[in-house]
N, C-alpha and C positions, 0 to 999 in steps of 0.2 A: 327612441332615446333610452328608455329603460332597459331594453334588451341589450343594447350596446354596453351599457354600464355593467350589467350582469356578466357579460362576456369578458370584459376587462377584469372584473373582480375575480372571476373564475380562473382566468389566465394567470393573474398575480398569485393566486393560491397555489396553482400547479407549479409555477416557477419556484416559489418558496419551498414546496415539497421536494421538487427535484434538486434544488440547491442543498437541502438537508441530506438527501440521499448521497449526493456527490461528496459532501463533507464526511459522511460516515465511511464511504468507500475509500476516500483518501487516507483516513485514519487506519483502516484495515490494511491497505496496501503498505503504508509505512510500517505497521506492525509486522506484517509478513516479510518485508524486506529486512527488517532488523533481525528477525528469527533466521532467515536464510543466510545473512551475512555473519551471524554470530558463530564463533568456533565452538567445538564440542566442550571445551573447558570453560566457556563463557567469557573468554578474554578476546578483545578485539585488536589483537596485535597485527593481524594481516599475514602472519606466518602460517604456512601449512604444517599440519602435524607430521611427524616422522612415521613412516610406515615400515615396519621391519621387513627386510628382504627386498626393498624397493630402492631405486636410486633417489637421491635427495633433490633431483631436478628433472625437468622435462615431463612433468605431469601436472594436470590441472584438477582442481576440486570443483 
């Protein structure tokens, strides 16, 4: 009975630790996605910048 209680306690501790790691990784992913989606001038307009000498359409960033 005592061993079973220790196993459950250890499992709960591991679950809390893993949940904490998942939460940290979610924050990191959201930060990275924000950086990736941010345009060079820091504006989130969704418009691609104009590249001199290139057509204004048919290219992807």
